[in-house]
N, C-alpha and C positions, 0 to 999 in steps of 0.2 A: 514534738521536736522543739528544741530550744532555739531562741533567737540567735542569729549569727553575730559575730563580733562587730561592735559598732564602728571600730576603726578600720579593720581590713576586710570585713565581710565573710571571713572563713568560719566554718562551724566551730562551736565551743565544745571542746572535749568534755566527756563526763568527769565530774569531780572537780572541775575548775570553777572557782567562784571569785572572780576579780571584777571590780567595778570602778568607774571614774565618773565623778559628777561633772556633767557638761551642760552649761546653760540651765542649771538648777534641776537637771534630770540625771538620775543614776543610769549609766550605760554599761552594759556587760562587755568584757574583754576576753579574748581567747588565750592570752599568754602574758607573761610579765613584760615582754618586749613591747607589745601594743599598749599595755597599761602605762609603761614609762613614757612612750611617745605622746600618748593622749594627755598625761599629766603635764608634760612639757608645754604642750599647746595651750592648756588651760592656764598654767602659771604665767604665760607670756601674753595672756588676753588675746589669743588668736583663734578663738572658737568659731569665728565667722568662716573659717576654713571649711567646717562641716556643712555650712549652709551653701557655700559656693561650689563645692566639689561636684563633679559629674560622674566620677568613678570612685570606687573604694581605694583607700590608701594601700601602699605595699605593707606586707606584714612586718611589724616591728621586731627588731632584734636587740638584745642587750649588748652594750659595748663591753668587750673583754679587755683585760690588761694588755695582752699581746697586740691587739689591734691598736690600742692607744700608743704603745711604744713604736709600732710601725709608722703611724701617722707622724710621730715626733721626728722621725728620720727625714721627713719632707722639709723640715726647717733648716736643713743643712744648706748653706749658701752655694756650695759647689753643685749640689743636685738641683737647687732652685734655678740656677743659671740656665738649665735646660728648658724650663717652661714658664719663666716669669720675666716681666719687663720691669726694670727699676728706674724710677725718676726721683732722685734724692732718697728720702726715707719712705716714699710711697711706692708700693709694689702692686703689680697687676698680673693676673693670671686667668686662665680659662679652666674651669673644672667640668669634667664629665659627671653628670648626676644621674645615677640609675634609680629607677622607681618612679619617675615623674609620669603621671598618668593623665593629667589634665591641667588646665590653666590655674586651678585653685592650688595645685601643688607648687607651681612657680610663685604664686602670690604668698603662700605660707613661708617659703624659704626666704623670699625678699623681706617680708615683714619681720621675721625672726632676726635676720642678720643686721637689718637696719637699726635694731635696738642695741646692738653690741658696740661698745666703745672701741674705737680703732678702725672699724670698717667704714671706709669713706663712701663706697658705692657698691651696689650689688644689682646685677641684672640677670634674670633667668629666662632662657628661651625654652618653652615647653616643647616645641617642635623638635629642635636639635638635641634636647636634653643636656644643655650646657649652661653654665653660669659664669658670667664675667664678674670678677671680684677685684676691688681696689681696697687696700688696707695700709695702715701705718705700722710698719714692722716693729717700731719701738713700743707700741701699745698692745699689739696682739700678734700672735704667730699663726702661720698658715694651718698648722696642726689643730689649733683651737677652733679655727673657722670650720675645718672639715668635721671636727668633733661635734660642733653645734648643728651642722647639717645632718649628721648621722643620728643625733638625738631626736631629730624629727622623723626618723625612719627612712632616710634616703642614704644611698652609698655614693660618696664623692671621691673622685680621683683626679689628679692633675691631667690636663689634656695638652699634649705637645703636637701642635699642628704641623703637617708636612710642609715642605717648601712650596708645593703646588697650591695648598690651601691658603698659606700666608700670602702668596702672590695674588690669588683670586680675591682675597679680602682687601688687599691694598688697591687692586684694580677697581673693585666694587666701590670703595670709598671715593676714589678719584672720579669714577663715573657719576656718582651721586652729586659730588661737588660741582662737576661740570653742568649736570642737569639743573641743579638748583640755581646756579648763577645765570645760566642761559634762560631758564624759565622766568626768573624774576625780571631780568632786563628785557626779555621779549614782551612781557606784559606792559612795561613802561613804554616801549617803542610802539606797541599796538595802540595805547591810549593817545600818544602823540599823533599817530597816523589818523585817528578819528578826527583830531583837531585840524590836521592838514586837509582831510577830505571835505570837512564842513567849510573850511576856509575857502576852498575852491568855489563854493556856492554863495558865500556871504562877503565876498570882496575883502578878505583879510589883508591888512597892510603888508607891503613887501618885506619890511624889516622883521615882522612877526613870523612870516613864512620862513625866512632865512634862519631865524633863531631856532624854530622848531626843527628844521632840517639838520642844523649843526648839533642840536641836542640828540636827535636820533642817531646821527653819525657817532657821537661820543658813546652813547649807550650800546650801539651795535658792535663797536670795535672789540670789547672783551668777548662777546659771543663768537665773533669770527676768528679771533687770534688765540682764544683759550678754549672755548667750548668746542670748536671744530678742529682743534689741533690733532686729534687721533686720525682724522681723514687725511690731513696733509702729511703726517708722518708715514702713514701707510702708502700714500701715493709716491712720496720721495723714495722710500725704500724699494718700491716696485720699479721705479724708473732707474734707480741705481743698478739694479740687477737686470736691467734691459728687458723688462716685461711690463705688461699692462694689467693693473688690478682694478677691482670695482671702485677703489678709492680715487682713481684718477678722474673719471668724469664727475664724481661728486665734488671733488676739490675744485675742479675747473668751474663748475656751476656756482658754487658758493663765492669763490673769489671774483668771478665775472660780475655777478649780481652786486656784490659789495662795492667793488671799485667803480663800476658804472654809476652807482648811486652816489658814491663819494665825489666823483668827478662832476656829476650834475649839481651837487651841493656847492662845491668850490667855484665852479664856473657860472652857477646860477642859471643853468640852461638845462632843459629836459626834466624828466620825472625821476623821483627817487622811490626806491622800493625796499627801504630798510626793514619795514614790518614783514615783508615777504621773505627776505633772506633770513631774518631772525626766527620766524616760525618754521621755515624750511630746515634750518640747522637744528632747532629744538626737536622737531619731529624725527629727524634723522638720528639724533642722539638717543631718543627714546627707543627707536627700533634697534639700534646697535646695543643698547643696554639690555633689552629683552633677549637678544641673541646671546649676549654674554652670560646672562643668568641661566638660560636654557642649557648652554654648553657646560657651565659649572655644575648644574644639577646632574648632568649625565656623566661627570668625571670626578666623582668623590670617592672612588674605590680606595685610593691610597690613604686618604685621611681616615676613612673608616677602619682600615686595617691597622693603621699606626696607633690608634687610640687603644688597641688591644694590648699593647706592650706595657707590662707593669713597671712601676718606678722602683719598687723595692723587692728584696728577696730575703729569705731566711737561709743564711749560710751556716754550715756546720763546721766548726773549727775545734778539733779534739772532742767531738761529740757535744760541744756547747753551742747553743743557738746564738747567732749574731745577726742583727738586722742591718743589711747593707744595701747600697744602691745597686739596682739590677745591672746597670751598665759597667759596674766594677768587677763583675764575675769573669773568671778566666777558665780556659779549658782545664778540666780535671777537678774543679771545685765541687764540693759536695753540698747539695742544697736539700732542704726539707720543704715539701709542698703539702700543705694541709687541705682538708676538704673545703671546697668553695674558692680556693685561691687560684690565681692565674699563673701559669708556668712562666718563669722569668727568662729562660733560655732554652735552646734545644738540648735535651738531656736523654740519658739512658737510665731506666729504672734499675736501681741496685737492690732496693728492699721495698716490699709491699706491692699491692695491686689495687686498681681502682678503675672507674669509668670516666672517660673524658668527653667533654663537649667540644667537638672540632668543627662545629657549624660555621664558624667564622673563616675557616680555611676551605672546607669542602662543600658547604651548603647542606650537609647532612645533619639533621637535627637529632637523630638517635645517638645516645651515648656510645662511645667506642671502648671496649674492654682493653685494658693494658696490664701487663704483668712484668715480672723481672726480665730484663734483657730487651724490652721493647723501647722504641724511640717515642718520646713525647716532644711536642713542639711549642715554642714560645707563643704566647697569646691564647693557647687553649686552656680550658677551665677544668680543674680537678673536681671530680664528683664527690665520692663518698669514702675515700681511703687516705690514710696518712702514708706519704711516700718519701723515700730517700733516693735521690737521683744524682748522677754524675753529669756535669756540664760537658757537652761535646762541641757546641757552637754558641758562643756568646754574642751579644751586641749586634753589630751590623752584619754578621755572617749567618744569623739565624734564618731558618726557612721562611719565616714571616717577612723578615727584612728583604730577602731575595724576591719574594712575591711583590712587595711594594715597588722595588726597583724595576722588576719586569713589567708590572702594570703601567708604570709611568713611561718606560721606554717603548712599550708596544703602542701607546697612544701617539708616539712621535713618528712611527713608521708610516710612510705614505704608499699605499698599494697603487697598482697601475691605474685603476679606475679613478682614483683621486688625482693622480698626475694628469690623466686625460681631462678631467674636469677643469683643472687649472689652465691647461692649454686652450680648451674651448673658451673659457672665460676671457683669456687674453685676446683671442681673435674676435670675440664678441665685443669687447671693449673697443677694439680698433674699428669695427664696423659702426659702433655707436658714434665714435668721434667723427668718422667720415660722414655719417648720416647727418650729424649735427652741423657740420660745416656746410653741407649741401642745403640743409634746411635754412640756415642763416642767410646764405646767398640768395635763395629763392624768395624768402619773405622780405628781404631787404629791398628787393626790386618791386614787390607787389604790395606790401603793407609794412613800411619801415617802422611804424610805431609799435607793432606787435612782434617784429622779428626776434628781438632779444629774448622775450619771455617764452615764445614758442620754442626757440632753440634751447633755452634753459629746461623746459619741460621734457624735451627729447633726451637731454643728458641725464636727467634724474629718473624719469619714468622707466627707462630701459636699462638702468644700472643693474648688472648681473649679480646682485647680492645673493638672490635665491639660488642661482646656478652655482656659485662658489660654495654655498652651504649645503648643497644637495647631498654630496658624498660624505664629507667629514662628520656631519652631525649624525647621519645614519650609522656610520661605522662606529662612532663613539658609543652610541646608545646600544648597538648590537653587542659590542665587546663587554660593555657594562652588564648587560643582561646575562651574558654567558658567565661572567665572573660571579654573579650572584648564585648561579647554579653550580659553582665549583668547577668551572671550565676556564682555564687560563690560556689566553691567546698570546703567543710570544712573537709571531711573525705577521707582518702586515698583509701578506698575500692570502692568508687563510680564508678570509670571508668571501673572496671571489673565486678561490680554487675549489673549496669543499663542494659547492653545488655541481661542479663538473666531474667529480669523482665517480667512476663506475666500477672500480675494482678495489676491494679492501683485502690487504694482506695482514694476517695476525701472527704474532709470536704465540707460542703455546703457553709456556710456563709463566705464571703470574699475569697472563692476559686473558686467554680463554679458560685458564684454570685458576684455582684459588691462590696458587703459589705457596701453599702451606703443606709442605711435604712431610711424610712420616716414613721412617725406616721400617720396611716390612720384612726384609730378609737380608742376611749377610752370609755369603758363601765364602768359606775359608779355604785357601789352597796351600796354606802353610800352617801346620798345627802348632808351631812354636809361639804363635800369638793367639791369645784368647780373644773372644768377641769384644769383651769390654776394653781390652788394650787397643784393639784396632779402632774402635769407635772413638776412644779418647785421643788417639793420634790424629785421626781425621778431623776431629773437632778443633784441635790445636791449629791446624792449617786453615780450615774453613772459617775460623774466626777472623781471618784477614780478607775474606771475600765478601762482596756485596750481592753475589748471585743468590736467587731465591732458594736454590738447593742447599745453600750453606746454613740456612735457618733451621733445617731439620736436625742439625747436630749440636745446637745450642745447649740442649739438656745434658749432653755428654761431656761438656767442657770441664776440664780439670785445670785450674789456674796454676797448679804447681808444675805443669808441663807447658813449656813455651817453645814455639817454633821460631827458627831464625832463617835468614837468607830467603825470605818468602818472595816468590815471584808469581803474580797472577797472570795467566794467559787467557785473555778475553775470549769467551765462548768455548774454551777448551778445558781448562782446569787450573790447578795450583801445584806449585812445587816448593819445597823447602827442606829444612833440616831440623831434626829433633835429636839432640845429643850427637852421636856419631853416625846416625842413619839418615840417608837421603830418601825423602819421601815424595812420591808423585801421585796425584789423584786427579781424575777427570774422566773425560769421555773414553769409552773402550777403544773406539777407532783411532783415537789420538795416541794412546799409550801402547797399544798392541798392534804392531805392524804385521803385514802378511808373512814376512820372513821370520817372524818370531814363532818358535814352536809352541809357545803358550797360547797362540791364536786358536789352537785346537780345543782349548778349554771352552766349555759352553757358557759364555757370559756376554754374548753380543747384545742381549736384550736388557742388560743391567744399565742403570743410570751412571754409576761411578765404578771405575776400576781403581784399585789401590796397589801401588808398587813401592816396595822398599828395597833400596839398593839394586834397582833395575830388575827386581824379581816380583812377579805378580803374586800377591799374598791374599787378596780378597776382591770380591765383587759385591757391590751394595745395590739393593733394589729399593726404590722409593715409590710411593703412590701419591697421586694428587687427584683432586676431583674438579670437575668442570664448575665454572661460576654459575650461580643461580640464574643470572640474567643472560648468559651466553646463548641459550636456546632461543629465547624470544628475540634477541637482537639479530642473530643470524637469520632467523626466519623472516624478520621484517626486511632485512637487506635483500633476501632472496625474492620476496614479494615485489620489491621495487626493481627487479631484474639486475641486481648487483652481483658481480662475481666475487666469490670469497676464496682465499687461500690460507692455508696454515703453513708457515715457514718456521721450522723448529730445528734446534740443534739436538733434540732428544732422539732416542732410538726409535726405530720404526714401530716396535711393539707399543711403546709409550704413546706415540702419536696416534696409532690406530685405535688404541683404547679410548682416547678422548674423542677422536673423529667419529667413532661409532655412536657416541651420545649426542652429536651435534650435526645439524644440516649444513655441513661445509662442503664446498665444491671440489677443491683440490688440496691434497696433503703432500708436503715435501718434508722429509725427516733427515736427521743426521747432517744438517747443513752447518758449515762454519759461517762466521760473520761475513766473510768475503763472498761465499756462495749465496747467502741471502741477498746481498747487495746485487750480485750479477743477475739473480732471478728477478728482482724488482726492475732492474734496468731493461731486461728482455721484455717484461710486460708493458713497459712505458711506450714502446713503439706503436701500440694500438690502443692503449688505455690510459686514463688518468688514475694514478694509483695512490692510495693512502695506506701508510704502514702504521699498524698499531702494535706497540710493544711496551715493555715495562721500564724502558730507559736504561737497563743494565746491559752492557755489551752490545748496544744497538746503534751506536754512533754511525758506523759505515752505512747500514741500510737506511737509517733515518736521513742521512744526507742525500741518498739516491732518490727517495720517494718524492712525489709531488707535494704531499702533505704528510708530516710525521706526527704521530699522536702517542704520547707516553702516559701510561697508567700510573695512578697513585702518587703519593707524596713522599715516598721513602728514599728517593735519590736526590742528589744535589741538583735542584732545578736550574741553577745558574750554569752548570756545566753540561746539562742535558742538551743534546742536539735537536730535541723535538720542537716542532712548530706549535703544538698544542699540548697542554698538560691537564689530564683529567684528575683534578685534586680530590674529587669525591670517590675516585677509584671504582666508578661504575661504568660498565659497557653501554648502558642505556643512554649515557651522555652523548654517544655518537649520533643518536637520533635527534637529541636536543640541538647539538651542534649543527647538524645538517638543516634542521627546521629553521633555526635562527638565521643561519647564513642565507638560506633561500629567501626568507622574509626580508632580510636586510637588503639583498639584491633587488627584490621587488619594490621595496620602499625607495631605494635609490633611483630606480627608473621612474617611479611615480613622481619623485621630486624633480627629476629632469623634465618629465612630461609637463608638469605644471610650470616650471621655470621657462621652458621654451615656449609653451602655449601662451603664457602671460605676455612675454615679450613680443611674440608674433602678433598678438591682438593690439597691444598698447602702442607699439612703434608707429604703425601707420596713423593711428588716432592722434598721437602726439605731433607727428610731422604735419598733419592736416590742421593742427591748431585747436583740436577739440578737448585737449587736456590742459588744465591750468597747472602752475607749479604746485599748488596745494594738493590737487588730486594726484599729481605725480609722486609726491612724497608719501602720501597715505598709501597709494597703490604699491609702491616699492617696499615699504615697511610691512604691509599686510602680506605681500608675496613671500618675504623672508620668514615672517613669523609662521605662516602656513607650512612652509617646508620644515621648520624646526618642530612644530607641533606634530606633523606627520611622522617625523623621525622618532619623537618621544614615545610613540605607540609601541616601539620595540621594547621599552622597559616593562611593559605589562605582560604578564604571563598568560 
C-alpha cells in the first residue's frame, strides 16, 4: 500500500505520480490541487507549517476561472458596504475560512498574508474559523486576498455578522475595557493601602497619610463612576419601572462604601476602605463578564445561520451566465447552481436533479434528493448536480431569513416561569434591603466600628443574581439545543407546557404519513373526457394549492393549460375556471350533497371528486404510506400513558388504512378545519393537548391547542400558527422536544434550589458578621457562575 498524500493525508490513487520537495525531502501528493498548495507553501518559505500542524490539511483544489470571476464581484463597493468597515482608504472585514483544522492552519494564513503588500493586519481565530483582515484598498483588492487564502487550500467568504452578534461584540469590548481600567487602578489602590496599613504601625506623619488617602480617592473614582456604571444603569432603569432588581443592592453597597471613605478622607476622621470597594467592584465586574460570555455562547444561533447566506449568485440572462450580488435577485429570476455551491435564494428547480445538504436548517446530515418542481432553500448546499432554478423568495423573505428572525424573537419571549422568577427576585431584593437596614441599626448600637461593613456584606452576599439567572439561562440553552436538532421554538410557553402534555392529536396527511401521494385509480363518470384530459385539468387547479394532495398531480401539469379565477377552500378543495368550464375538485362530502342524485354513485371512499359545470365527472383515488418513524413514536407515547388521536379530513377508508398500521388510540375522519378545532377544544377540558400537523390549513386547530407543532419546512414559517416547527421533518423530534423540555424544567428547579439554598445559608451568617465584603463578593459571583454552568449542561447531547 502506497504512502498517503503528505499534504492532506488521503490515499494516492493508482497511476498518480506527483511530488513536491519540502525541507529537502521529496513528498508524494495525491492530486494537482494538493501539489499546487504545497508548492505555494514552499515558495513562501512557510514549510514550518508542516512541523506545527496537529492534523492533516484540507484537500487542495485548483482555482478555476469561474471561481476567480465570482471572487472579483466582491470588490464591488455596493456589495462591500454590506460586510466591510471603511476608514479612509483602509478597509476591514471578517472572513469565514472553511478548512481550518488546527492552530497551524491559522499561523499559515497569517504568515502568508502578512507577506503581501497592502495587507495591514491579519488575525485568524482557529476556534471560530474566522479571519479579521485590514487592507489598503488602493494597493490590493479583497478578491486578491481571498485568492491568496484559497491558494493555500482554504475556502474564504465574507462574513456579515447579525445585529445580535455585533451588539455582543461591542458589549464584550466595553466589558474588557472596564475590566482593564478597574483592574489596573485597583492594583495601585491596593499598593497604597499596604502603605496606609504599615503607616498605622510606624507612626507615619499626618500629611503623608492624608496624601495617600487623597491619591486612593483619585484612583478609585474612575472605578466607581466608569467601571461600576452598568450596575447603576441597571438599578436606575429598574427603579424607573417601579421594580427592584439585583443591581439595586449592589449599587447601594458600592456607593455607600465609596462616599463613606471619601467623607472620611475630606473630614480626616474615620477609616477609609478604597481598596475594599475597588476590589469589590472589580470582582463584581468579573462575575458579570463571565455571565455575559456564557449567555453569548448559548445564543449564537442567528449568527451561525446568517453566515450560510452566499454573497453572490450565477444569474441566467438569455441563457448567458452573469455573476451578480445575491441580494439583487428578484422573484422570477433564473439562476444556475453548480455542484458544491450554496443556494442564493429560495427557488424551485426548473431543470436538473441533485442531492442537497440541509443540515444547517434541519440538523439532518444525510443528503436530500431534489428533482424538477421541488423547493430548495437559501443557505443549503448543492451536492453533485448542475441545476437551473427559478427564484421564489429572495433576500430577507427566504426561509433561512425567517428562521433567523424567529430565532431572535423567540429569545425575547418571557414565559410565565421567567416572569415568576423576576417577581420573586423583586420581593427578595426588598427583603435584603429591609434586612440590611435592620442589621445596620443593630450593629450601630452594639459595635459601631463594624456596623457599616457588616451591612455592606449583607447587601452583597445575598444579592439575588443567581435567582435572576436561574430561568433565562436554562431556557436559552434549552432552545439552543433544540435548534441544533432541527426543532424551532416560536413561542415562549412551549418549554413549560410540553412536559404537562398528556394527549397528542395528529393530522394524518403529511404528518403520520409521508405526504407523497400517488394516483392509483381514476373513475370516470363522463366518457366525454379522457383520463389524461381530466388529470391535466386537475393539475392546472392543484398547481395553486399547497395541500400535500396537490403534489401528486405535478407530473401531469401541462403549462399550455392555465386556470383562472382560482379560489382555494382550506381543508375542502379548489375551484376555478379553465376556458369556459367551471371546475371544482375536493372532498366528496363537500362537493356532493345528500340532495344530489349523484350521491348514489359509489365514490365516498375517494380522496378527490371532480366536478365540471356542476356535474360529477370523476373520482380520484390516491394512496399514501405511513412514516417510517410513526410506529416507534406512537408506541413510545403509548408506553408513557399518553393518549393519541388522529384528526383527519380524509375519508374513513383512508384513515382506517393508516390506523391499521399504527398503534393509535382514537381515529376521527372526514373532519373540516372547524370540526378539528372543536374536537381539540372538547379534549382540553380534561387534558393538556398538543396538536401535530403539517402547517397547511391547520391554523384554526393550531390556535386551539395548548401546544401546536408543525412538520417540515415546506410552508411559510412566518405565517404558520405553530408554536414549534420540526425543521428536520421527523416525528422522533417529539421525543427529543419532550426530553429537553423536561430536562430544562429540572435544571431550572435545580437553579432555584441552589439560589434559595445559598441565600438561606449566607444571609444569617452575613447578618451575624461572619462574612467579610471580600467573601460576600466571591460567594455571590460563584453562585451566579454555578447556575450558568448548570444551565450550560443542556447544550450537551
